[in-house]
C-alpha positions in Angstrom: -157.0 -45.9 10.0 -158.5 -47.8 13.0 -161.8 -47.6 11.1 -160.5 -49.5 8.0 -158.7 -52.3 9.8 -160.4 -55.7 9.7 -161.6 -55.5 13.3 -161.6 -52.9 16.1 -160.7 -53.9 19.6 -163.1 -52.9 22.5 -161.0 -52.4 25.7 -163.3 -53.1 28.7 -167.0 -52.6 29.2 -167.1 -48.8 29.9 -169.2 -46.7 27.4 -166.2 -44.8 26.2 -168.1 -41.7 25.0 -166.4 -39.2 22.7 -167.6 -36.1 20.8 -165.3 -35.8 17.8 -165.1 -32.6 15.9 -163.9 -32.3 12.3 -160.6 -30.8 11.9 -162.0 -28.2 9.5 -164.5 -27.2 12.1 -161.9 -26.9 15.0 -159.7 -24.7 12.8 -162.8 -22.5 11.9 -163.7 -22.3 15.5 -160.2 -21.2 16.5 -160.1 -18.6 13.7 -163.4 -17.3 15.0 -161.9 -16.9 18.6 -158.9 -15.1 17.2 -160.9 -12.5 15.3 -163.5 -11.7 18.3 -163.0 -8.5 20.1 -164.1 -7.6 23.4 -165.0 -10.1 26.4 -162.7 -12.1 28.3 -159.1 -12.7 26.9 -158.9 -16.1 28.6 -161.5 -18.8 28.6 -162.0 -22.6 28.3 -163.8 -23.4 25.2 -165.0 -27.0 24.5 -164.6 -27.7 20.7 -166.8 -30.8 20.2 -169.1 -32.4 17.6 -172.8 -32.1 17.7 -173.4 -35.2 20.1 -171.6 -37.9 21.9 -171.3 -41.5 20.8 -169.3 -44.4 21.9 -165.6 -44.8 20.6 -166.4 -48.1 18.9 -169.8 -46.3 17.3 -167.4 -43.3 16.1 -165.1 -46.1 14.4 -168.2 -47.9 12.9 -169.7 -44.5 11.5 -166.4 -43.6 9.9 -166.1 -47.2 8.4 -169.7 -46.9 6.9 -168.9 -43.5 5.4 -165.8 -45.0 4.0 -167.8 -47.6 2.2 -166.4 -50.5 4.3 -169.5 -51.8 5.6 -170.0 -53.2 9.3 -167.3 -52.9 11.9 -166.3 -56.1 13.5 -165.4 -55.8 17.2 -163.2 -58.0 19.4 -164.1 -57.2 23.0 -161.4 -57.4 25.6 -162.4 -58.0 29.3 -161.4 -55.2 31.5 -158.4 -57.3 33.1 -157.0 -58.0 29.7 -157.3 -54.4 28.7 -155.5 -53.2 31.6 -152.9 -55.7 31.1 -152.4 -54.9 27.4 -152.2 -51.1 28.4 -149.6 -51.9 31.2 -147.5 -53.6 28.6 -147.9 -50.8 26.0 -146.5 -48.5 28.7 -143.1 -49.9 28.0 -143.5 -49.3 24.1 -142.2 -45.8 23.1 -145.2 -44.1 21.2 -147.6 -46.7 22.1 -151.2 -45.3 21.7 -152.5 -47.7 24.3 -151.0 -46.9 27.9 -152.6 -46.8 31.2 -153.1 -43.1 31.1 -154.8 -43.3 27.6 -156.9 -46.5 28.7 -158.2 -44.3 31.8 -158.9 -41.4 29.5 -160.9 -43.5 27.2 -162.9 -45.2 30.0 -163.7 -41.6 31.4 -164.9 -40.2 28.0 -164.7 -36.8 26.5 -167.9 -34.8 25.9 -169.1 -31.4 26.4 -172.0 -29.0 25.3 -171.6 -28.0 21.5 -173.3 -24.6 22.2 -170.0 -22.5 22.1 -168.8 -24.5 19.1 -172.1 -23.9 17.3 -171.9 -20.1 18.2 -168.3 -19.8 16.9 -169.0 -21.6 13.7 -172.4 -19.9 13.2 -174.0 -23.2 12.6 -173.9 -26.8 14.0 -170.8 -28.7 14.0 -170.3 -31.4 11.4 -171.7 -34.8 12.3 -169.4 -37.7 12.1 -171.1 -39.4 9.2 -170.4 -36.2 7.3 -166.5 -36.2 8.1 -165.7 -38.3 4.9 -165.8 -36.2 1.7 -163.7 -38.3 -0.6 -164.5 -41.9 0.4 -162.3 -43.6 -2.0 -159.2 -41.5 -1.6 -159.6 -41.1 2.0 -160.3 -44.9 2.4 -157.1 -45.6 0.2 -154.9 -43.4 2.5 -156.2 -44.9 5.8 -155.7 -48.3 4.6 -152.1 -47.7 3.7 -151.5 -46.3 7.2 -151.3 -49.8 8.5 -150.7 -51.8 5.4 -147.4 -50.4 4.6 -146.1 -51.0 8.1 -147.5 -54.6 7.9 -145.7 -55.1 4.6 -142.4 -53.6 5.9 -142.5 -55.9 9.0 -143.3 -59.0 6.8 -140.2 -58.0 4.5 -138.1 -57.7 7.7 -139.0 -61.2 8.9 -138.3 -62.7 5.4 -134.6 -61.0 5.5 -134.1 -62.1 9.1 -135.3 -65.7 8.8 -133.4 -66.0 5.5 -130.3 -65.0 7.5 -131.0 -67.5 10.4 -131.7 -70.4 8.0 -128.7 -69.8 5.9 -126.2 -69.4 8.8 -127.6 -72.1 11.3 -130.5 -74.3 9.9 -129.6 -75.4 6.4 -126.9 -78.0 6.1 -123.5 -76.2 5.5 -122.2 -78.6 3.1 -125.1 -78.3 0.9 -124.9 -74.5 0.9 -121.2 -74.9 0.0 -122.0 -77.1 -3.0 -124.4 -74.7 -4.2 -122.1 -71.9 -4.0 -119.5 -73.9 -5.9 -121.9 -74.6 -8.6 -122.6 -70.7 -8.8 -119.0 -70.1 -9.7 -117.7 -69.4 -6.0 -114.3 -70.8 -5.2 -114.2 -73.3 -2.4 -112.0 -71.1 -0.4 -114.3 -68.3 -0.5 -117.3 -70.3 0.1 -117.5 -69.6 4.1 -117.0 -65.9 3.7 -119.8 -65.8 0.9 -122.2 -67.9 3.0 -121.8 -66.1 6.3 -121.2 -62.7 4.5 -124.4 -63.1 2.8 -126.4 -64.1 5.9 -124.8 -61.1 7.7 -126.1 -58.9 4.9 -129.7 -60.4 5.0 -129.7 -59.8 8.7 -128.8 -56.2 8.4 -131.3 -55.7 5.6 -133.9 -57.1 8.0 -132.9 -55.0 10.9 -132.5 -52.0 8.8 -136.2 -52.4 7.2 -137.4 -52.2 11.0 -135.2 -49.7 12.5 -134.1 -47.2 9.8 -136.1 -43.8 9.7 -138.0 -43.1 6.5 -135.2 -40.9 4.9 -132.7 -43.8 5.0 -135.0 -46.7 3.9 -135.2 -45.4 0.2 -131.7 -46.2 -0.3 -132.1 -49.7 1.6 -135.1 -50.5 -0.9 -132.9 -50.1 -3.9 -130.2 -52.1 -2.4 -132.7 -54.8 -1.6 -134.0 -54.8 -5.2 -130.5 -55.0 -6.6 -129.4 -58.0 -4.2 -132.6 -59.9 -5.1 -132.1 -59.1 -8.8 -128.5 -60.3 -8.6 -129.4 -63.6 -6.8 -132.2 -64.2 -9.1 -130.0 -63.7 -12.4 -127.1 -65.8 -11.0 -129.2 -68.8 -9.9 -131.4 -68.7 -13.1 -128.1 -69.2 -15.1 -126.1 -71.4 -12.8 -128.7 -73.4 -11.0 -131.6 -73.6 -13.6 -133.5 -76.3 -11.7 -134.6 -73.6 -9.3 -136.2 -71.8 -12.1 -138.4 -74.8 -12.8 -138.9 -75.9 -9.3 -142.6 -76.5 -8.5 -142.3 -74.3 -5.3 -141.2 -71.6 -7.3 -138.4 -70.2 -5.2 -137.1 -67.7 -7.9 -140.5 -66.6 -9.5 -141.7 -65.6 -5.9 -138.8 -63.1 -6.1 -141.3 -61.0 -8.5 -143.9 -60.2 -5.8 -141.0 -59.4 -3.5 -139.5 -57.0 -5.9 -142.9 -55.5 -6.6 -143.5 -55.1 -3.0 -140.1 -53.3 -2.2 -140.7 -51.1 -5.1 -144.2 -50.1 -3.8 -142.6 -49.1 -0.4 -139.8 -47.2 -2.5 -142.4 -45.3 -4.3 -144.8 -44.6 -1.4 -142.1 -43.3 1.0 -141.0 -40.5 -1.3 -140.9 -37.4 0.7 -141.1 -38.9 4.1 -138.5 -37.9 6.7 
């Protein structure tokens, strides 16, 4: 995933050497250990790739193998990197914390001789990790593009709720609701109720686990579809508006349906 992003961040100036081993080689080595007889029953076995390389070099090699060309790197000075890691320590599940930054700076390398003996061959080099470039590239890109899409949708819902409830002139909103067929006495309830629903959709988009997001996507599609039909029939000037307030619902619907389809089976 990191290798497919538009740029990589280099935290500090330490060499940050790593020696990655392909998951298939790691599994094969563990099986070989389980099948061995005799000898000590307890030992430390460094499972590593054939040679160390800088972490940024590792990402660059993966990126080339995925067919994405040169890796762009954003260097962060050590003090800034430590500050970012300190902030990351307060975020649950953050991959960047003071501990992980220290581990990265220290590096993680070892002699590959034991790995080669267990495999009966040298471990796979990093430039051979990618066997199906197109499929693996697409899967890796979706790992960060789908969260980015979800966050952008959440911002749209939350911003719409704020503008409807606080920023847009209330009397103008009431007039639009009246033209849409809403009785005047129900206009406040509809306006602020719709704003609350938009806010709930935005928060749910950010906070709900995957198994609950699929019903949420269907509810969002239904609401956008309902708004689109009602506005097109009752307020046709928005259908022909040069800024396209209604036509922009089409990519919104497509984006939500994409999330609905690609989150099937997630828990």
